[in-house]
C-alpha positions as CSV (number, residue, x, y, z in Angstrom):
1,M,-16.6,24.1,-86.9
2,A,-17.0,20.4,-86.1
3,V,-19.7,21.1,-83.5
4,A,-21.6,23.4,-86.0
5,Y,-21.4,20.6,-88.7
6,A,-22.6,17.9,-86.3
7,A,-25.5,20.1,-85.1
8,R,-26.5,21.0,-88.7
9,Y,-26.3,17.4,-89.8
10,L,-28.4,16.1,-87.0
11,A,-31.0,18.9,-87.4
12,H,-31.4,18.6,-91.2
13,P,-35.0,17.6,-92.1
14,A,-33.8,15.3,-94.9
15,L,-31.4,13.4,-92.6
16,P,-32.4,9.7,-93.0
17,G,-34.8,8.8,-90.1
18,N,-35.7,12.4,-89.1
19,E,-38.9,13.3,-91.0
20,Y,-38.6,10.6,-93.6
21,K,-37.1,7.1,-93.2
22,L,-35.1,7.4,-96.4
23,G,-34.3,11.1,-96.1
24,W,-31.8,12.2,-98.7
25,W,-31.1,8.6,-99.7
26,G,-34.4,9.0,-101.5
27,W,-32.9,11.7,-103.8
28,F,-31.4,10.5,-107.0
29,D,-27.8,11.8,-106.6
30,Q,-27.5,10.7,-103.0
31,S,-28.9,7.3,-103.7
32,K,-26.4,6.8,-106.3
33,F,-23.6,7.8,-103.9
34,L,-24.8,5.3,-101.4
35,Q,-25.4,2.6,-103.9
36,S,-21.9,2.8,-105.1
37,A,-20.3,3.0,-101.7
38,Q,-22.2,-0.1,-100.5
39,A,-21.2,-1.9,-103.7
40,F,-17.6,-1.2,-103.1
41,A,-17.9,-2.4,-99.6
42,R,-19.2,-5.7,-100.9
43,L,-16.5,-5.7,-103.6
44,D,-19.3,-5.5,-106.2
45,F,-17.9,-4.1,-109.4
46,H,-21.0,-4.4,-111.6
47,P,-21.4,-1.2,-113.8
48,A,-25.1,-0.9,-112.8
49,Q,-24.0,-0.2,-109.2
50,H,-21.7,2.8,-110.0
51,W,-23.3,5.8,-111.7
52,Y,-21.2,8.8,-110.7
53,P,-17.4,9.3,-110.8
54,L,-15.9,6.8,-108.2
55,G,-13.8,9.0,-105.9
56,Y,-16.5,9.9,-103.4
57,S,-18.1,6.5,-103.1
58,L,-14.6,5.0,-102.7
59,L,-14.1,7.3,-99.7
60,G,-17.4,6.2,-98.2
61,A,-17.0,2.5,-98.8
62,P,-15.1,1.7,-95.5
63,F,-18.1,3.2,-93.6
64,A,-20.9,2.0,-95.8
65,L,-21.6,-1.2,-93.9
66,R,-20.6,0.0,-90.5
67,L,-22.4,3.4,-90.2
68,G,-25.7,2.3,-91.9
69,S,-27.4,5.5,-93.2
70,H,-24.5,7.8,-92.4
71,P,-21.5,6.5,-94.4
72,F,-20.3,10.0,-95.4
73,F,-20.6,11.7,-92.0
74,F,-17.0,11.6,-91.2
75,I,-15.9,12.0,-94.8
76,D,-17.6,15.3,-95.2
77,L,-16.6,16.5,-91.7
78,A,-13.0,15.8,-92.6
79,A,-13.4,17.6,-95.8
80,L,-14.9,20.6,-94.1
81,L,-12.0,20.8,-91.5
82,L,-9.3,20.3,-94.3
83,A,-11.0,23.0,-96.3
84,L,-10.8,25.3,-93.2
85,A,-7.2,24.4,-92.7
86,G,-6.2,25.2,-96.4
87,F,-8.3,28.4,-96.3
88,V,-6.5,29.6,-93.1
89,A,-3.2,29.0,-94.7
90,V,-4.1,31.0,-97.8
91,A,-5.6,33.8,-95.8
92,Q,-2.4,34.0,-93.7
93,L,-0.3,34.4,-96.7
94,E,-2.8,37.1,-97.9
95,G,-2.0,39.0,-94.7
96,F,-4.9,37.9,-92.4
97,A,-4.1,36.4,-89.0
98,P,-5.3,32.9,-88.4
99,L,-8.1,34.0,-86.2
100,W,-9.4,36.3,-88.9
101,G,-9.1,33.5,-91.4
102,V,-11.2,31.2,-89.2
103,L,-13.7,34.0,-88.8
104,I,-14.0,34.7,-92.5
105,F,-14.4,31.0,-93.4
106,V,-17.1,30.4,-90.7
107,L,-19.1,33.5,-91.7
108,A,-18.9,32.7,-95.5
109,T,-19.6,29.1,-95.0
110,C,-22.2,29.1,-92.2
111,G,-23.7,32.5,-92.7
112,D,-26.5,31.2,-94.8
113,G,-28.1,28.1,-93.5
114,F,-29.2,26.7,-96.9
115,A,-25.6,27.0,-98.2
116,F,-24.2,25.4,-95.0
117,N,-26.6,22.5,-95.6
118,Q,-24.5,21.6,-98.7
119,W,-21.6,20.5,-96.5
120,V,-23.8,18.0,-94.6
121,I,-25.7,16.6,-97.5
122,P,-23.7,14.0,-99.3
123,W,-22.2,15.7,-102.4
124,N,-19.0,15.0,-104.3
125,T,-18.3,18.7,-104.3
126,T,-17.5,18.4,-100.6
127,P,-14.2,16.5,-100.9
128,V,-13.5,18.7,-104.0
129,A,-13.7,21.8,-101.8
130,A,-11.2,20.3,-99.5
131,C,-8.8,19.4,-102.3
132,L,-9.1,22.8,-104.0
133,W,-8.2,24.7,-100.8
134,L,-5.4,22.4,-99.9
135,L,-4.2,22.7,-103.5
136,L,-4.4,26.4,-103.3
137,A,-2.5,26.4,-100.0
138,V,0.3,24.3,-101.3
139,S,0.5,26.5,-104.4
140,A,0.6,29.5,-102.2
141,V,3.4,28.2,-100.1
142,I,5.5,27.4,-103.2
143,L,4.9,30.9,-104.7
144,D,5.8,32.5,-101.4
145,G,9.1,30.6,-101.2
146,S,9.1,30.5,-97.5
147,F,8.9,26.6,-97.4
148,R,12.4,25.2,-98.1
149,R,11.4,21.5,-98.3
150,T,10.8,21.4,-102.0
151,V,10.1,17.7,-102.6
152,P,7.2,17.4,-100.1
153,A,5.6,20.5,-101.4
154,R,5.9,19.4,-105.1
155,F,4.6,15.9,-104.1
156,A,1.7,17.4,-102.3
157,L,1.0,19.6,-105.3
158,G,1.0,16.7,-107.7
159,L,-1.1,14.4,-105.3
160,L,-3.8,16.9,-104.8
161,A,-3.9,17.9,-108.6
162,G,-4.4,14.2,-109.4
163,I,-7.0,13.4,-106.8
164,T,-9.2,16.4,-107.4
165,P,-10.7,15.4,-110.8
166,L,-11.4,11.9,-109.5
167,F,-14.3,13.3,-107.6
168,R,-15.5,15.5,-110.4
169,P,-13.5,15.6,-113.7
170,T,-14.8,19.0,-114.6
171,E,-12.8,20.4,-111.7
172,A,-9.6,19.8,-113.6
173,V,-10.3,23.2,-115.0
174,L,-9.7,24.6,-111.5
175,V,-6.5,22.6,-111.0
176,L,-4.8,23.9,-114.1
177,P,-4.3,27.5,-112.8
178,C,-2.5,26.3,-109.8
179,L,0.0,24.1,-111.8
180,A,0.3,26.9,-114.3
181,A,1.1,29.5,-111.5
182,V,3.8,27.3,-110.1
183,L,5.2,26.6,-113.6
184,I,5.4,30.3,-114.3
185,H,7.0,31.0,-111.0
186,D,9.7,28.5,-111.8
187,L,10.4,29.9,-115.1
188,R,10.4,33.5,-114.0
189,L,13.0,32.8,-111.2
190,G,15.1,30.5,-113.5
191,R,14.5,27.6,-111.0
192,F,12.7,25.2,-113.3
193,A,14.0,21.8,-112.3
194,W,13.0,18.5,-113.9
195,R,13.3,16.8,-110.6
196,N,10.6,19.0,-109.0
197,W,8.2,18.4,-111.9
198,T,9.0,14.7,-112.1
199,V,8.0,14.4,-108.5
200,T,4.9,16.5,-109.2
201,A,3.9,14.3,-112.2
202,G,4.7,11.0,-110.3
203,A,2.6,12.1,-107.3
204,G,-0.2,13.1,-109.7
205,L,-0.2,9.8,-111.5
206,L,-0.5,7.7,-108.3
207,P,-4.2,8.4,-107.7
208,V,-5.0,8.5,-111.4
209,L,-3.5,5.0,-112.0
210,F,-5.3,3.6,-109.0
211,Y,-8.6,5.1,-110.2
212,A,-7.9,3.9,-113.8
213,A,-7.5,0.3,-112.6
214,I,-10.8,0.4,-110.7
215,Y,-12.5,2.1,-113.6
216,L,-11.3,-0.5,-116.1
217,R,-12.4,-3.3,-113.7
218,I,-15.9,-1.9,-113.6
219,Y,-16.5,-0.3,-117.1
220,G,-13.7,-1.6,-119.3
221,P,-12.4,0.8,-122.0
222,H,-15.8,2.4,-122.4
223,P,-17.5,5.7,-121.3
224,T,-20.0,5.4,-118.5
225,D,-23.6,6.3,-118.8
226,Y,-23.0,9.3,-116.6
227,M,-20.3,10.5,-119.1
228,L,-22.7,10.1,-122.0
229,N,-25.5,11.8,-120.1
230,S,-23.2,14.7,-119.1
231,R,-22.0,15.0,-122.6
232,D,-25.6,15.2,-124.0
233,I,-26.5,18.0,-121.6
234,G,-23.1,19.8,-121.8
235,F,-21.9,23.3,-121.6
236,T,-22.5,26.4,-123.7
237,L,-21.2,29.9,-123.6
238,H,-24.3,31.2,-125.4
239,D,-25.9,34.0,-123.4
240,L,-23.5,33.7,-120.6
241,G,-24.3,37.2,-119.3
242,W,-28.0,36.3,-119.2
243,K,-27.2,33.1,-117.3
244,A,-25.1,35.0,-114.9
245,Y,-28.0,37.5,-114.3
246,V,-30.6,34.8,-113.5
247,I,-28.4,32.8,-111.4
248,L,-26.6,35.6,-109.5
249,V,-28.9,38.5,-109.5
250,D,-32.7,37.9,-110.2
251,P,-34.4,35.1,-112.1
252,Q,-38.0,36.4,-111.4
253,P,-38.8,38.2,-114.7
254,W,-37.9,35.1,-116.7
255,F,-39.0,32.2,-114.5
256,L,-41.5,33.8,-112.1
257,D,-39.6,31.9,-109.5
258,G,-36.4,31.7,-107.6
259,T,-33.8,33.9,-105.8
260,G,-30.5,35.0,-107.1
261,L,-27.3,34.2,-105.0
262,L,-26.8,37.9,-104.3
263,K,-30.4,38.2,-102.9
264,R,-29.6,35.6,-100.3
265,M,-26.0,36.6,-99.7
266,P,-25.7,40.3,-100.7
267,W,-22.2,40.5,-99.2
268,I,-21.0,38.5,-102.4
269,A,-21.1,41.9,-104.2
270,L,-18.1,42.9,-102.3
271,A,-16.3,39.8,-103.5
272,F,-17.3,40.6,-107.1
273,A,-15.9,44.1,-106.6
274,G,-12.7,42.5,-105.2
275,L,-11.9,40.5,-108.2
276,M,-10.1,43.4,-110.2
277,P,-8.0,44.5,-107.1
278,A,-7.1,40.9,-106.5
279,L,-5.9,40.4,-110.1
280,L,-3.5,43.4,-109.6
281,R,-2.6,42.8,-105.9
282,G,-0.2,39.8,-106.2
283,R,0.3,36.3,-107.5
284,L,-1.7,34.5,-104.9
285,S,-4.6,37.0,-105.0
286,A,-4.5,36.9,-108.8
287,L,-4.5,33.0,-108.8
288,L,-7.6,33.0,-106.4
289,A,-9.4,35.5,-108.7
290,I,-8.6,33.5,-111.8
291,M,-9.8,30.2,-110.2
292,L,-13.1,31.9,-109.1
293,I,-13.7,33.4,-112.6
294,L,-13.0,30.0,-114.3
295,H,-15.5,28.3,-111.7
296,A,-18.2,30.9,-112.5
297,V,-17.7,30.4,-116.2
298,L,-17.6,26.6,-115.7
299,Y,-20.9,26.3,-113.9
300,L,-22.8,29.2,-115.4
301,S,-22.1,27.6,-118.8
302,Y,-23.5,24.3,-117.6
303,V,-26.8,24.0,-119.5
304,D,-28.7,22.4,-116.5
305,M,-27.6,25.1,-114.1
306,L,-31.0,27.0,-113.8
307,P,-32.7,29.1,-111.2
308,T,-35.3,26.5,-110.9
309,G,-32.8,24.1,-109.6
310,L,-30.4,26.3,-107.7
311,W,-32.2,26.0,-104.5
312,R,-35.0,23.5,-105.3
313,Y,-32.5,20.8,-106.1
314,N,-29.6,22.1,-104.1
315,N,-27.5,23.0,-107.0
316,V,-26.0,25.7,-104.9
317,H,-23.6,23.0,-103.7
318,Y,-21.5,23.7,-106.7
319,W,-20.5,27.0,-105.0
320,S,-19.5,25.4,-101.7
321,W,-15.7,25.8,-102.2
322,A,-16.3,29.3,-103.7
323,F,-18.2,31.0,-100.8
324,P,-15.1,31.1,-98.5
325,A,-13.1,32.5,-101.5
326,Y,-15.7,35.2,-101.9
327,G,-15.4,35.9,-98.2
328,L,-11.7,36.4,-98.5
329,L,-12.0,38.7,-101.6
330,A,-14.6,40.7,-99.8
331,A,-12.5,41.1,-96.7
332,A,-9.3,42.0,-98.8
333,L,-11.4,44.7,-100.6
334,L,-12.6,46.2,-97.3
335,R,-9.0,46.2,-96.1
336,D,-7.9,48.1,-99.3
337,L,-10.6,50.6,-98.7
338,V,-10.0,51.2,-94.9
339,R,-6.4,50.4,-94.4
340,P,-4.6,50.3,-97.8
341,V,-0.9,49.6,-98.1
342,T,-0.7,52.2,-100.8
343,A,-3.0,54.9,-102.0
344,A,-3.2,53.2,-105.4
345,R,-4.9,50.1,-103.8
346,R,-7.6,52.4,-102.3
347,I,-8.3,54.0,-105.7
348,V,-8.5,50.6,-107.5
349,A,-10.8,49.1,-104.7
350,G,-13.0,52.2,-104.8
351,A,-13.2,52.2,-108.6
352,S,-14.0,48.6,-108.7
353,L,-16.7,48.9,-106.0
354,A,-18.3,51.8,-108.0
355,V,-18.4,49.8,-111.1
356,T,-19.9,46.8,-109.2
357,V,-22.6,49.0,-107.8
358,L,-23.4,50.3,-111.2
359,L,-23.5,46.8,-112.7
360,G,-25.8,45.8,-109.8
361,C,-28.4,48.3,-111.1
362,V,-28.5,46.6,-114.5
363,H,-31.8,44.6,-115.3
364,L,-32.1,42.0,-118.0
365,D,-35.8,41.7,-118.6
366,P,-38.0,40.1,-121.2
367,V,-39.1,42.5,-123.9
368,P,-41.2,41.6,-127.0
369,A,-39.0,40.4,-129.8
370,D,-39.1,42.2,-133.1
371,E,-40.7,40.4,-135.9
372,G,-38.3,38.0,-137.5
373,A,-35.8,38.6,-134.8
374,P,-34.4,35.6,-132.6
375,A,-36.2,35.0,-129.4
376,K,-34.9,34.0,-126.0
377,M,-38.3,32.9,-124.6
378,L,-41.6,31.7,-126.0
379,T,-44.7,31.7,-123.9
380,F,-47.7,29.4,-124.5
381,S,-51.2,30.0,-123.1
382,G,-53.5,27.1,-121.9
383,G,-54.3,25.2,-118.8
384,D,-51.9,23.9,-116.2
385,P,-49.7,21.4,-118.0
386,G,-48.0,19.9,-114.8
387,F,-44.4,20.2,-113.7
388,E,-43.3,16.7,-114.6
389,Q,-45.0,16.9,-118.0
390,T,-42.9,19.9,-119.0
391,Y,-39.8,20.3,-116.9
392,F,-38.5,16.8,-117.6
393,A,-40.6,15.9,-120.6
394,P,-38.9,14.9,-123.9
395,L,-40.3,17.9,-125.7
396,A,-38.7,18.9,-129.1
397,L,-39.3,22.1,-131.0
398,R,-38.4,22.8,-134.7
399,D,-37.5,26.3,-135.9
400,A,-35.8,27.8,-138.8
401,S,-32.3,26.7,-137.6
402,G,-33.2,23.1,-136.7
403,E,-34.4,21.2,-133.7
404,L,-34.4,22.3,-130.0
405,D,-34.6,19.5,-127.4
406,N,-35.8,20.0,-123.9
407,I,-33.1,19.9,-121.2
408,R,-30.2,19.8,-123.8
409,D,-31.1,23.0,-125.8
410,M,-34.0,24.6,-124.0
411,R,-36.1,24.3,-120.8
412,A,-39.9,24.2,-120.6
413,F,-41.7,24.8,-117.3
414,P,-45.2,25.5,-116.3
415,V,-46.5,28.9,-115.3
416,P,-50.1,29.9,-114.1
417,F,-52.3,29.3,-117.2
418,G,-49.7,28.2,-119.6
419,M,-46.0,27.3,-120.1
420,R,-42.8,29.1,-120.8
421,L,-39.9,27.9,-123.0
422,I,-36.5,29.4,-122.6
423,A,-33.7,28.8,-125.2
424,L,-30.5,27.9,-123.7
425,R,-27.9,26.6,-126.2
426,R,-29.2,29.1,-129.1
427,D,-32.0,31.5,-129.7
428,V,-35.3,30.4,-131.4
429,R,-35.3,31.7,-134.9
430,G,-38.3,31.9,-137.4
431,E,-41.5,30.1,-137.3
432,T,-41.8,27.2,-134.8
433,N,-43.7,23.8,-134.7
434,W,-43.5,21.0,-132.3
435,V,-41.7,17.7,-133.4
436,A,-44.2,14.8,-133.8
437,D,-44.8,12.9,-130.5
438,H,-42.7,15.5,-128.6
439,A,-45.3,18.2,-128.1
440,P,-46.5,19.5,-124.7
441,P,-49.6,18.2,-123.1
442,G,-53.0,18.9,-124.6
443,P,-54.1,22.1,-122.6
444,I,-51.1,24.0,-124.0
445,A,-51.4,26.0,-127.2
446,Q,-49.4,24.5,-130.0
447,V,-48.3,28.0,-131.1
448,P,-46.5,30.5,-129.0
449,G,-48.6,33.5,-127.9
450,H,-45.6,35.9,-127.4
451,R,-41.9,35.8,-128.4
452,W,-39.5,37.5,-126.0
453,A,-35.9,38.8,-126.3
454,V,-33.4,40.2,-123.6
455,G,-33.9,43.8,-122.9
456,V,-31.3,45.9,-120.9
457,R,-32.3,48.6,-118.6
458,L,-31.1,50.4,-115.4
459,G,-33.2,50.2,-112.3
460,R,-33.2,49.5,-108.5
461,P,-30.8,46.8,-107.4
462,C,-33.4,44.2,-106.1
463,W,-30.7,42.1,-104.5
464,V,-29.9,44.9,-102.0
465,P,-31.4,44.1,-98.5
466,R,-34.8,46.0,-97.9
467,M,-35.0,47.0,-101.4
468,R,-38.6,46.5,-102.4
469,C,-39.3,45.0,-105.9
470,A,-42.0,43.2,-107.4
471,R,-42.0,39.4,-106.7
472,T,-44.0,36.6,-108.1
473,I,-44.8,33.1,-107.0
474,N,-45.0,30.4,-109.6
475,D,-47.3,27.9,-107.9
476,Q,-46.9,25.5,-110.7
477,L,-43.4,24.6,-109.6
478,P,-42.7,22.4,-106.5
479,P,-41.9,24.3,-103.3
480,V,-38.2,24.6,-102.3
481,P,-37.7,22.5,-99.1
482,G,-36.3,24.5,-96.3
483,L,-36.3,27.8,-98.1
């Protein structure tokens, strides 16, 4: 695994010094990680030096001045190996021999080169992946009851639960199921002990208090600009099914661009089919399935998670920890189909697979919206407005329900001979007009030519390999590097 990581790292086109001097340090996110790590190495605590949550850059600080352009090389390698160790431990408790666990992890992580790239590109989701797999492994050991040294296990549980959100606060959502599973386990067995949970709480507080001290030293008792920006973009459960479709299955009808996760990694369909059997199989399987469901809801509800950025801006890195989990669920499903422990497991697995295949034939396509009905998408005719002038522009549209701001509530993007606008936080209602000084560039019509709603139909599953479906190329969007 280490050799594969090093080879991928050195061969990446965006590695600093390969094709471009700055490489990925010229990208916004990575430049902020490097800036913060270098500032910590100089003991510079000025707020302007630290944009993202501090955990990742704190790890890189010891290497920031010694390794030049590669301060996160060993950090990310260690995270990958720790994630592998945690995964193998979980897989073993799920009945897979260690060698099978390694094989599943390697195939799920390295099988798609673009997805594997996310482990070598500096992202704060990389240490999160390691923490989540180690946390899941510790939780699994406690639930299994085979590890008799209670205090070390409870200490590790709390420490990992406390550390994980320090890299990405939203990942606290994925920590809670592990803590809840252990608590329910204690209560069901009548083994709830204040000592155990005092150890867990104390261990969790150690990294939190350390982080809080540094946070207060930098920002004082105030939210960071990153927090305010994240709050402004936010999350929404509106049209979550549509979002799942365009991210996981096929964004083409809506964005004239992009590829769903299933198209690049169709084996993930087996993992989706494995969710229901996992929920019924046992405590550990159910815990893993619940974490995957919460993870999907968390990031699919993120307003800025769009097909236009999934590959183009490497937003697929949010799934780095989940791909091995998908591999484990897929392997468990195949085992239930081929060599089930009971006939009931084969029936459940077969039924779940059949439902998944049927759902995979569902298409959510744009259809003309009825007069007066809410619209999911507006299309505007005109010349080529430009990518920067639409996708990132401060556009604002007013409709019968109020104002919709670009990025936060909707997303505009250029298409050949015009522009599309997709509502994200709520549908567009009634007549529309642009807010003064927040209209698109001149070549674009000020009134939408068409209004579109979401239509449901059954058709060929375009994500299945060798299944031929109509594809379009939106040449108004920047190309996706390496895809």
